[in-house]
N, C-alpha and C positions, 0 to 999 in steps of 0.2 A: 504494500500500500504506500501511496505517496500523499503528501500534503501539498495542497495548491494555494498559491497566493494569487489574488485577483486584483485587477485595477478597478476604478470606480464604475466602469461600464460592465463589469462582470467577466472580463476576459482573463484567462490565466496568463500571469506574467512571470511566474517562477514555480519551480517544483522543489520540495524538500523531503528528506528522508524521515524527519520527525517534526512534530508540531513546533511552530515558532511564531513570532509576532506577525499577525496577518495571514498566517498559513495554518489554520486549524482544520480546514475542510479536508477530509480524507477521500481519496479516489483510488480505484484499482489501476494498475499499470495498463490494463487493457481497455480503459474507459475511452470512449470516442473523443472527448475533449482533450485528454492527455495525448492521444495519437495525433490529433490535429495540431496541438501546440508543438509537439516534437517535430512534426513534418515541416512547420513554418520556421522553427527557431534552432534547429540542430543541423549542422552541415552533413552529418552522416545519415545513413539510412535509419529511419525511426525504429525499425524492428531490431536493428543492431543496438541502438540506444536502449530499447526496452530490455533486451537480454542483458546488457551491461548493468542496468539499474537493478535487475533481479539477481544478478550474480553476487552482489554485495550481501544480500540477505541469505542466499543459499550457502555462501562460504561460511557465514557465521553458524548456520544450522549444521553444516558438516563438521565444523570444529567441535561444536557441542556434542554431536553424535559420536564422534571419535572419542572424546573424553568420557562419555557415558559408557561406551563399549569397553574401554580400558578399565574404568572403575568397577564394572560388573565382571571383570575378568573374562570377557568374551573374546577379546583379542589382547595380545601383548603389544605394547608400544614398539618393542624391538622386532616384532614380526613385520612391521611396515618397512618398505624400502628406505634405505638410508637417506635418499633425497627427500622423501616425504617426512621423515623424522626431523630433518634439519629445517624444513620449511615450517612445520608445525611448531617447533621450538622457537623459531624466529618470531612467528606471529604471536605466540604466547608472551614473549618478552615485550613486544610492542603493546599488546593488550594490557599487560600489567602496568605499563606507564600511562595508559589512558584511563579515563573514567570507565567503570565496569560495563556500562551499556552503550557507550558512545560508539557510533559507527565511524569507520575511517573516512567516509565521504559524507559530509552533512548536507551541504547545499549542492543539488545536482546542477541547477542552472541559475 
């Protein structure tokens, strides 16, 4: 879900990952207004932009899922490929330095 900011005429002027001043209205990334806004305001293909927007949330879900599987002893961290282990460790370090629920990308546009 995205939060939209509108101008006085009711047109979307910005998208945010979380509620902020003037952007409390929540919309699905597949909403027609969102698609039209992206089509007009983004240089890349709007579908690529939508995938990119959803990737942020999916990455967080996957990190939490991996942590859960490890905590429940369903998988061992050391069973993951070394490159995956390194990337997970790097992201954990970055997340520790950030606020617990803060996303890496706050303002999309």
